TIPAKE-241625 format. One line per field, with one value per residue (C-alpha): x, y negated, z; residue number from 1; residue in three letters. Coordinates in steps of 0.1 Angstrom, whole numbers. Layout:
N
c1: X	...
c2: Y	...
c3: Z	...
k: NUM	...
r: ALA	...
END
This chain:
87
c1: 1683	1714	1712	1749	1762	1768	1732	1716	1739	1730	1697	1698	1717	1687	1665	1683	1686	1645	1640	1658	1644	1608	1614	1627	1597	1578	1592	1591	1555	1536	1554	1562	1534	1505	1519	1548	1526	1519	1556	1565	1541	1561	1589	1581	1595	1618	1604	1569	1559	1541	1544	1570	1543	1520	1545	1556	1516	1515	1547	1580	1569	1566	1605	1618	1603	1622	1653	1649	1650	1678	1692	1681	1695	1727	1727	1721	1743	1771	1759	1751	1790	1799	1781	1789	1757	1758	1746
c2: 970	965	931	917	920	878	870	894	875	845	849	865	837	811	830	831	791	795	811	791	760	769	783	751	733	757	753	715	708	738	742	706	696	717	746	722	688	689	694	669	643	639	616	585	568	541	506	521	540	565	604	621	651	630	613	648	653	625	614	636	668	648	629	661	679	651	657	693	687	667	699	723	702	698	736	744	725	740	772	767	751	785	804	786	783	743	717
c3: 37	62	79	83	116	119	108	136	156	144	149	185	197	181	200	234	224	224	252	278	264	264	299	309	294	310	343	340	326	342	373	381	366	390	407	427	424	462	473	446	461	490	464	452	424	431	432	414	442	421	436	420	414	397	376	363	354	333	318	330	311	274	286	292	263	238	258	250	214	208	229	203	176	193	200	165	149	168	162	124	123	138	114	82	75	82	54
k: 1	2	3	4	5	6	7	8	9	10	11	12	13	14	15	16	17	18	19	20	21	22	23	24	25	26	27	28	29	30	31	32	33	34	35	36	37	38	39	40	41	42	43	44	45	46	47	48	49	50	51	52	53	54	55	56	57	58	59	60	61	62	63	64	65	66	67	68	69	70	71	72	73	74	75	76	77	78	79	80	81	82	83	84	85	86	87
r: MET	GLN	ILE	LYS	LYS	SER	ASN	SER	SER	TYR	TRP	ARG	ARG	ASN	LEU	ILE	TYR	LEU	SER	VAL	LEU	LEU	GLY	VAL	TRP	PHE	VAL	VAL	SER	PHE	GLY	CYS	GLY	ILE	LEU	PHE	VAL	ASP	GLU	LEU	ASP	LYS	TYR	HIS	LEU	PRO	GLY	THR	GLY	PHE	PRO	LEU	GLY	PHE	TRP	PHE	ALA	GLN	GLN	GLY	SER	ILE	TYR	VAL	PHE	VAL	VAL	LEU	ILE	PHE	VAL	TYR	VAL	TRP	LEU	MET	ASN	ARG	LEU	ASP	ARG	LYS	HIS	ASN	VAL	ASP	GLU
END
C-alpha cells in the first residue's frame, strides 16, 4: 500500500515536534532537576529563598511539562490546518 506524500510529511513533522518537545522535557526534568542541580543551586528564586535546582526538581519540571502540552496542541492544530485534517 502506497502512503500519500501528504500523510508521510504530516507524520514526519509530527514526529519532529514530539522529538523536540520530549527533548526539552528531558533536559528540564532530568538535566535541571538532577544533573545541573549543583550549578542551579547557586541561584535562588526571588522572594522564596529556594535554590533554583531544588525548585526545578520539585515543581519547575512539572510547570514546563504543562507548558509543553499547550505548545504541542498549538503546533498540532497549526499542522492539522496546513494538511486539511483539522476538526
